[in-house]
N, C-alpha and C positions, 0 to 999 in steps of 0.2 A: 504494500499499500504506499501511497505517497503522503508523507507526513508533514511536508512543508506546506504551510497554509497559504503560501503565495502561488502555489501550483494548483492546478485543477486535479481532482481525484476521478478518474474515469469509471471506477466502480460505483461511487456515491452519485455521480452524475447520471449514470445509467439507471440506478435504483430509482432516482426522483423522476426520470424521465418516463420510465415505464410505469410508475404509479400514476403519473399525470395521464398517460395515454389510456391506460385502463379505466380511469376514473374520470374521463372527460364529461361524464353525464352528472358528476357530483359537484355540489355547490360548495360545500365547506373544505376547508384545508385539511389535508392529511398529514398528521405530524409523524416526521420519520426520525427515529432514534438510533443512531449508529453506535454500536459497541466495537471498538478497535482493540482486539486482544493484545497487539504488539505494544500498546501503551500501558498495559497493566503490569508494571514492573515494581520492584521492591518487596517489602515485607507483606504479610497478609493484610494487616491493618491499612498499610499505604495503598495496597491495591483496592481496598474497599472504598477508601476516600476518593481515589482516582475515578472509580466507577460512579460514584455518587456525582462527582464534578461533571462527568460526561452527560449525565441525565439533567443535571441543573442548568447546564450550558444549553441543551438542546430543547428541553421541555420542562421548564421550571415548575409548571402546575402539577405535572405527573411526579416530579422529584419531590415535591413537598408532601406527598401522601405515601411516599415509600417507607417501609419499615426496615429495621436492620437486617431481619430475616429475609426480606425481599432482596436486599442487596448481597446477602450471603449466597442466596440461591442464584442469582444471576452471575456472581463471580465464578461459581462452579460451572455453570453453563458456558461461559466465555472460554474456559480452558478444554472443554472437550467438542466446541463446535467449529466448523469451518464456516463458509458462506452459508447463511441461513436468514429467513425473513418470516416475521409473524405478525399478521393482521390482528388487531383486536379493538375492542371498543373500551375507551377510558371513561368510567363513570365517576361523577363527584357531586357533592351537594353545596348549595351556597345559599345564604340568606339575602344577597344582594346589599343594596345600601339601606333597606328598611329592617333594622335589627329587631323591629317589634313583631315581625312576622313570625308565627309559631311553626309554620311549615316550610322547610327549606325546599329550593327549587333543584330538581334533579337534572344534571347536564350530562350529555354524552358526546364524545368526540371520537373520531376515527384516528387510529394510530397505527404505526407499523414499527416494530422492533427488529433491527437488522443487525446480525453479527457479521462482520466484515471478514475478508479473507486474510489469512496470516500464514506464516511458515511456507510450506511447500506451495501454497497456492498463490503466493506473491509472484512467481514465475510461471510462464505458461508451460514449461516442460513439467514442472511438478504437478500442475493442474491437469494436463493432459494425461499424464501418468496414471493418476488417481481416476480420471474419467474413463479410461480404457481398461484399467487394472492390469497393465503391461509396462515392462521396464522401457523408458524412453529410448534406450539404445536399439530396441526392436522395431521402433517406428520410423517411417521415412519422415522428411522434413515437415515441420508444423508450419501451415501458412499463417499469414497475419503476425503483427508485432505484439508485445505484451499488453499494450493498452487496449487492443481490440479484444483480447481475451478477457481482460478485466471488465470491459464493457459488456462482454457476453454474459459474465457472471452477474453483473449488476443488473442487466434486464431481466435475466431469469428470476433473481430474487425479487426485484421490484414488481414483477407481475404477481408474485405471491401476496403482495400487499393488498390486493383486490378482494375485499371480504365478500363481494357479491357471489363468489363461487364456493362458498363454504360447503355446498351439498355435494361437491365432486369428491370422488374417492381419490386416493393418492396417485394412482396411475394416470387418472384423467387430469388431476391438477398438475402433475409434472409435465404431462403432454401438453397442456394448455400454456404453461410457462416456456417450454421448449418452442412451441409454434410461434409465440410472440418473439422469442429470442431469434429465430430464423428470419422472421419478417423483418426485424430491425437490422440484422446483419445484411441482408439483401438490399434493403433500402439504402444502406450506406455503402453499397458497392463491394461487400465482402462475400461474394458468392463461394469462394474457395474455402473461406473459413466455415461458412454454413454447411458445405458438403462435408467437410472434415468433421465437424461437430456431430452431424447425423451418423457418420461412419464410426465414431468413437462410441457413440451410444450403443450402436449395434455390436461392436466388438465386446464391449463390456457386458452386455446382456447374455452372450454365449457363456460367460463365467458362471451365471446362475447366482441365486441368493439374494437378488435385489429386483424383483419384477416391478416395483413402483417406478424405477428409472429406465425401464427396458422400453424406451420411447422411440428408438431408431426407426423401426418399421412403421410405426404411426405416423412419424414425420415424413417418411417417403410417401405416405397416402394422405398428406395434408390434413392428418388428424382424424380421417375417417375410419373408425373402428365400428363394425356392425355388432360384434359380440365381445364385449370387454372381458368376460370371463374365459372364453376360448383364447383370447388373446394372451391373457395373462398366463393361462396353462401352457401354451406354446412357448412363451418366453422363459418358462421355468424349466422347459425340457429339452428344448431343441439343441442346446450345447452339449448335452449328455448323448443325444442321438448321433451328434456329429462324432464325438469321441468313440462311440462304439464302431463306427464305420472306419475309423483310422485304425483302431485295434484289429478289425477283421481284415483290413487290407494289408497290414504289415506284421500281423501276428506278435504284436508287443503287449506286455501288460499294461493294464489301465493306468498304473503310476508312471509309465513312460510317455504318455500321450503329450504331456506338456514339453518334455524333451524333444519329441518329434516336431512339434509345433515352433519351438524356439531354434533348434539346431537345423532342421530340414523343413523349413516353411513351405517350400515349393512341393515337396513331397506330400506334407500334410494337406495342404489345400486341394491337391489334385485328387487325393483319395476321397475327400468330401464331394468335389465336383463330379467324379465318377458316379458315386452313389446317388447324386442329385439327378444326373442324366438318366440313371437307370429307373428313376421314379421311387427310389428307396424311402424317401421322406414324404411321399404322397400319403396323406391321412384322410379318409372320406369324412371322418368326424371332426377334422381340424385343419382347415386349409392354411392357418397362420403357421404351422411348423415348416411346411415347404417354403413359404414365403420368407420365413426368417432366415432359413438356410441360404436361400438365394441372396438375400441381402447381405448376409455375412460373407459370402464369397466375394461379392463386389467390393465390400469394405475392406476385406483382408488384403485383397490384391491392390487396392489403391493406397493403403496406409502401412502395410507391414514390409519391412526391409527383406530383401532377399527373395522377393517374388516378382514375376512380371505383371505388368498393369493388367487390368481386366480387359476382355475383348470388347470390340465395339457394341456387340450384342448385350453383354453385361453392363456396360456403360449406359446404354440407352435405358435399361431397366432401373437404374438408379439415378438418372439424370434429374437435377433440379433446374426447370426452365428459368432462365435468366429474367429478372423483373418480376417474378411471380409474387404476388401477395397473398397472405392468408387472411381472408376476411372473416372466416367463420372460426369460433373456437371449437374444440373438441366436442363439447357438450353446450349447447345453447341454453342458458338458464331462463327461468320465467322472467318477465318484466320486473317483477319485484319479489324479494324474499324476506319474510318475516323471521329474522334470526332467533327469535324466541321460540320458534316452533322447531328449530334444529337442535337435536340434543348435542350439547357440547359446543354449540356455535357461538357463544357469546363470552370470550375472555373478558375479564372485568376487573377494575380496582375500585372498591366501593369504601367510603368512609364508615366507620363504625361509630358507636355511641361515645368512644373515648377519643374521637377525632383522628385516630390513627387508621390506617388503610390496611385492608386484607386483599391480597391479590390472587385471584384465581383464573385459570384458563381451562375452559371445558370441565368445570366443576372439580378440578384436581389442582394440586399446588404447581407453581411455575417449573419446579424442578422436574416433577413427574412428567408435566406436559412437554417440556423441550427435551427431555431425555428420549421421548418417544420418537423424535425425529432426528436424532443425530446421525450424521453420515457414517455408514458402516466402515469408511476407510479412514476415518478422522482420528480416532483414538482408541486405546484399549479399553476405555471405558464403555465402549458401544457394546461390547460383549455382555457386560453386566446389565445394560439397558435393554437388551432384546426383549427379555420377559416382561418388563415393564411396559415397553412399547405395545406389545400384543394386548395388554390388558387395557391400555388407555386410548390408543389412537393408532391410525395409520401412519406409516413412516412418511416424512415429507422431504427432506433435503434437497439439495441441488445436485450434489454429485451422486453419486447415486445417493444434492443440493441441497435441496433445502428450503422451505418456507412454512408458515403456519396457516392452515385453513382447516376449518372443521376438525380441530384437534390435530392437524398435521402441518408441517412446515414443508420447505423444499430446499437442493444443492444443486444443487448443484445441484 
């Protein structure tokens, strides 16, 4: 991240721009609160004070209601999150200028809490390695400079700040954020980055374990998914099916498939292509399996070192037309959504009788809520968070990123 206040910050600018784009219908200001983990240095108490100062500087009204426990929870979250964004409603009470009034007025303001990239996400190489689940040495040159990839991250997270989509599940929400990211990239002339981003999503999906971020195939189809359950099932299994074809082709144990992919990538992908040509991935019950494999072959040949580029036929199957815009989201929401009707849909901070604030998101504590959306590649704590996540909410992040909607955020 760029810490010099005299310079522009591509991540923050992109977050704010994406939030504005998605909220063009909304009259009130959306308060964006950025937490920069790189600035949280010193002792534990010093970090708490720095975090309080961040909130005081950006959103004083919210900071005035924060309890010490709130600050402790947010500090824990900052150490285990990468890029993430959470939309919520900040509620507070006031008596206005007339102190004789017995009943205070309840106010509600839209806000978005954003955890900024840090560590390996500061460089595009580290980000792309996490995005693909592959060592950077195995990938071909990454298009675009570092600022473009920070803008990509910011656009994705900023899109998660739109609370009108709380009713989407995690996969739908991640696809919606990725579609907006692709749209903005293409509007700014970064078609090569847009294609690479889609390819990286497909490559990571084959590793399994994170179907919420298996958006690559959906992005190639402009977000059109007829059966979301079948799509998720295919994303969960197509990588294993490809491994089985490699095992059969070269008579290697399952534990050596990764070695074949890394040390003999051309042989690896040829085995998959042969099985694909033979119709071995065709499933009458789930067409998304074969589609995922076909997309993976194109992505692998375009992005992985040591293999020839895809054929003209494969390229045409994965091409993103230049200048294309994405007018429709993955799921079109109703004109208006009553958040009170959505279970867990209204994160809030309410003043209590002692004039302190109690912060809850989706009827759970902030630590439980944000733990459910931590990026699986970001920290060892994610392992312990998995069980909590399944109890509280869908995974959200950006990378496999990050935001919070309907009790889930998004990464990356």
